[in-house]
N, C-alpha and C positions, 0 to 999 in steps of 0.2 A: 423558214417563213421570214417575211419580213414585218416587222412592229415598228410603229410609230405612237407618240402620245401626244394629245392635243387639250386643251380646255373644251371643246363641242365636237361634236362627230354630227353632221347631217346629214339625213339617208333621203336623199332625193335633191334632183336639179330645175326642179317646177319654180313657179314662181313665189311658192310659200318658202321653198327652201335655199333657194338662190336671196331674196331678200334677209330671211333670216342672219344666215350664212354671213351678205355684208353689212348686217348691222353689228352683229358681234365682233367681224375683224373690226369695223370704225370702234370699238370700243376699246380696240387692242387685243381681244382674245387672240388665240391659236382656234383654228377651225379648220376642219377637213370636210368637206362635200364630197358625197358619193352618189353618182349618180348611173344608173346601170344601163344607159344606152350610149351609144358612141358619139351620137350627137344629139342636139334637141330636136324632137320630131312633133308631128302634127297631133294636137289635142283640142278636144272641145272647150269653147270657153274664149269663144273671140271677141266678144263685145264688151267692152270696161265700161265705168259707172265715174259718172263727175266725183264722186268723192274719193274716187281713186287718184285724182289728180291732186284732192287735198294732202291725201297721205303720201306721193310721190313727193312733192312740193318740201314737205316737213322732214322728210326723210335724206333729202337731197337727190334726189334721181328726175325730178318731173324735167328738166330740160334737156336732161339725154332723151327721155322717153319724146316729149315732142320732136327734138330733132331727127326722130328716125323714117319721117316722109308718112304717118298713118294716118288714114281716112278720118277728119274732124267728125264727130259725133256731138250734135247739138241738142238731140230728144229721142224720143222712142214714138212709135207709133203703133198704137193696139186698135188692132180690127177685131170689131164682134157684130155682126149682121144683126145675131138675134139680142143683142143687148142685154143679155144675161151677164156677163161680166165686168162690165166698165158702165160708163155714164152713157154713153152714145155710139151709134153705130161704128164711129173713128173719134179717138181721143187720142191727143196727141199730149205726152209729159215734155213739156218745155222747159227746159234746164234754166234758163234764164228766169221763171220765177221760183226759185229757190231763196230768194233774198239777196241779201248783201253780204260778200265775205265769202262765198262760195263760188266754185270753179264754174262756169254755166257750159264746160264741154269737156268730151272725154273721146277717145279714140277705137276705132273697130282695127283689130289687129290681128296678122299672120302669127298665130301662137309659136311656131318654131323658131322664126327668126326673133318674136318679143321676147321667149323663156331663154333663148341665147344670149339675149344682150344683157339679161339681169344675172346670168350666171358670169358673165366677163364683166359688167360692174362687181361682182362679189371677190370675182379672182383679182380685180384692180386695187379693190380696198384692203386686198393681204390674204383672203382665205384659199384655202390651196383646194381646187375644185380637179376632180378625177372624175373623166366619161368613161365608160366602158368597165366603171368598177360595180360589180354585181354583190350584194348583200347576202350571205347565205346563212349567217348566223348572228344571233344576237347576246354579246358578250355579258355573262351573269357572272357575278358572285354572292353568293347566298342570294338574297331577293333584292339586290339591286344592279341595276344595268351599268358594266362599267365600259361597252364600247361595241365594236362591229366587226366579223370577219369577212373579208369580202374576195372574189377574184376577180383578178384584172390582167390581161395579158398571157394567160396560163398561169398565172402563179397567185399562189396565197398570200393574201396581205392583213394585219389586224392593226387595227389602229382601236388604243382605250383612250377613254376620258373621261373627263367629269361628269358630263351630260351628253345623253342622246337626244337627238332632234328627228323624230320622225316625221318626213314631210314627203312620205312616199307613195300621198295618194290614195288613189282607190287599193292598191297594191296592200297597205292599209299593216305594215311588218308587224308592229307591235300588236294593232288589235288582233290579227289574226294568231301572234304568238301566244297571246293570254284567253283568247275567246273573246272577244270583247264587243266585237260590232254585232248590230241589231238593223234589222231590215226595216225601215218605215212603208209597211204594205200599201198603206193609203196611196203612196207617192210614187209606187215602184211601174215605173215608166219607162220605155224604149226608146230610142231616137233614131230615125233613119236620115241620113243626109249627105249633100254632096257640093261640090262645088262648080258655077259656072262662069266661065269667060264672054267677054265681048259684052260685057253690058255698060248700057248708055242709058244715064241718070234723066233722058229729057224723057223717057218713059215710064219714070217715076211718077205717081199721081201725087205723092206726099212731099217731104221736105229731103234732098240730097244730103245723103250722110248716114239717115238715120235707120236704128233698128225699126223692123216691123215683126210684130206677133199678131198672129191671126188667129182667132179662137173658130173652132167646130166643135160640133155635139160629140165628137172621137178623140178630141187633143187639141194640139195648138201646132201653127207653122209658123217657122222663122225665117228672115231674111237679112243677112248683114253685110255688107258692102266691105271687102277687105283691102282692095286698090281701087283703082280708077277704073280699069277694066273687068275687075274679079268680085263675085257675090257668092256668099255663104246661105244655102238654102237646106233646111231642116223639117220633118214633121215628129214631134213627140205624142206618144198614144200610149195606155193601157198595153202591158204583154199581151192580154186579150184580145185586144184589137189586131195585133199583126200577126195570129193566130188565124190559117186558114186561108191566107194569101202570101204571096211574094213580098219581099220588102220592096221592090221597083213598082210592085201593082200598089200598093199602099198609098208609097209617096207620092205617086202622080195622083191619085185620087183624092188625097188629103191638100194636095198643093192646088188642084184645081178649084178646090172650096173657099179659096181665098182670091178673087180675079184682081187687087189690088196688088198682090204681090206677083200674079202671072204677067201682068201687065208692065211692070218693073222685070219683067226678063225677058222683055221681046225683044229679039235676035241673037239670046243668049245661046250657048252651047252646054255642056257639060263638059268639066275639064277635069273630073277625077272620076273613078267607081265609087256607087253608093257604100258607104260607111254606116255600119249599126253598132250601137252602145246600148247596153244594157243593164238592168240592176242600177239603175241611178240612185236611188235616196238612202241614205243607211246612216247611222250616228253612232257612236259610242257615249255610255256615261262615263266614263273613267276615262280621260285622257292627260293626265299624269300620274306617275308613280316612281320611286325609290331611284331617280339617275334618269330620268327620261320624261319627256312632254311629246304630245303630238301638235302638228300645227295644219291651219287647211284641211284638204279632203280626206286624209290620213284619220282625223275623228270625226268628219260628218260632210255628208254630202247632199245638197238639196237640186231639186229639178232648176234647170237653167232658165227658166221664164222668165225673171228677172235680172238676167246676165250680172247677179249678186257673186258669183263663186271665187273669180281672182280678188275680188275685193275683200271678203271675209278668210280667204285664203291668205292676202299678205297683209291683212289686220291683225292677224294672230301672229302670224311669224316676227311681225316688228315688235309685237307683246312679249312673245316669248324670249327674244333677244333681250330685251328689259328686264324680262324676269329675272332669266339667267344672269344677265351682268349682276343682279341685286344678291343672287346666290352666290355667285362664283366671288362677291365681294365679302359676305357675310353668312358661310353656311351655316348658321345654327335659325336663319330666318327661313329655310328650305322648305319646311312644313306650310307656312304662314302663304308666304309668296305662290308656292305652286298653286295653293285652293284659290287665291285669288286670282289666279292666270286661268285654272279651269272654270271659275263662274263667268270671268269675262270672255272667253270661250264662248261658253253655253249660250249668255247674252247676246251675242251677233249671230248665233246661228240659228237660235230658237226665234229671233226675230224674224228676219230672213225668210224661213221656214214658213211663218206664219202666214206672211205675205203672199205664198206660193197656195198654200190652204185657205187661204181668201179668194185667191183667183179660181181655184178648180171649184170651190163651194159656191163661187158666185155671190160672193159675201162684201166684196169691194165696197159696195155701193152703200151697203146696210153699216161698216164700218165707217164710213165716212159722214152718214146720217147719223150716228151716234156721238163722233168725235165733234156733229158741229153743236152739239148743245153745249160744249164748254168753248168753242171759239167761234170768229165771225168767218164768212165764206171764203174771203182772199186769205185770211191765215188758214185755213182748212186747206187751198188748194195748195197752198204752198207748203205746206206741212207733208201733203200725198206726193207730191210731186220730189219734195226730199228725200222720202221714205223710197221711191222708185228708183231714186237716184245713190241710194247707201246709204242712209241715214237709220242704222241697224242699233247703234248705240245710245241714242237720245234719250232720256227722260223724260224730254218735256213734248215730246213728237206727240199729239193728241191721237192721231191716227194708229201709230205703233200702240199705244197706250190701251186704246179701245181693242186691239189684236192679241194683246198680253191678256186679256180678261178673258178670253174664249179659252175654258180647259181642253177641250175635246181637239183642241190643234199644239196641246202641249210634247214637245218632244222628247226631253231628258226626263229622269227622275227630278224632283223637285229640288231645285239649288237656289242660292241667292244671288241676285241679279247683281253687275256690276258694270254701271252706266261709265261714261266717258268717251266722245266723238274720238276715234283716233286720226282723224282727218283735221279736225277743225276745234282741238281740246279750247282755244282759246275764245271759242262761241257760245260753248255751255253756259255761262254767269247771262250771255246776253239773249240765250235761248229762254233761260228760265224767265226773264224779266219781259220778254215779249210774249210767251204764253200767259204769264199773271194779268199783262196788259191787256191782250185780247180777252182773257174771261172778264176783266172789269168791262170792257166795251162792251160786250155780251149781256152783262147784266143789267148795264146803263140804258141800251137799246129796249130790251124785255121791258122795262118800268111805264 
């Protein structure tokens, strides 16, 4: 059996795993990344948020991402003929309305190519990246995790490490090993989706490059342009809605309910078979332990309604790398630093999933109305667009704060929130002053 040692072993080569390995390698640590697939594969989650650009800029990857030729995204169109979910039949979140200092665009990406690019960046930074490495055992010494055993090219290998990062996504290697995963029953959805070729954006009744999200009584439909002539379209619904019909029947029926997306598809043709993803939403209350921590989907997964999955996964990966950098330098700080990471992880995911609950429960308008009591209308729209764009860790976003008051939307067991924007940490103090000034203007106007 081949054996090696490293400071950290990362299980999973998606965005979370690759970015965590990239950051650790840049710190000068020895890192082994194990990805079971032989190459990056298709994955749901093709639309990035603008806060992702701020995060990439902070860690030195924005120019690399921008050079890939992805479809630029300057906003999101939310279609709701019933006006139950949003403020009007068609609401566009315009990313230019976030305020100064924030990127006003993101990208729509082909995930296989995007994920492979991030893995290559991790390797270029010094991480040892192994594709086709299937982890079959987590190595333990007592109650502490000390590495992983994996199969590659028909041979058994072991890598021993001071820490193990679980970035295995929905496979949830550590969560399944210890029985930690819990299903979010209220958000237990199914997605049916495919790609279309022959896209001509002159048929788009909205803004070129935007993601479209179309609401209807049984769920919602997405449309995401991936290249100049390719678009991803999917329908998300409760599991019970899919029962009693074929995936194709439900897909076509739901698509027909959103004429603006149907219009955008004029002249296109399916370019891949329908795919089905199930058991969408889950979480774990324990995301760290002796010798290990989880990042991204390994610890929590929310409905892709607002396209926040890649952002929260990558933001937790960056924070995990920073956390492990601290404990590798000072092992005596492990308990304190790991608890802080756990609370940071939960703060971001908790906020994102509250946004999803607010959508499904038709409470976004009510949340905005409540937030309007403490801020003026212009600032309110800014906060809402920021939240849709990825502002999940802000202590000063009034809309997010209103959502956090709703106990029925709690995801995790009680925890201490840890704030601090991963994308624009230098703006936290400015945001605090901005909120305070908005409150003063509101009070003054009411006199």
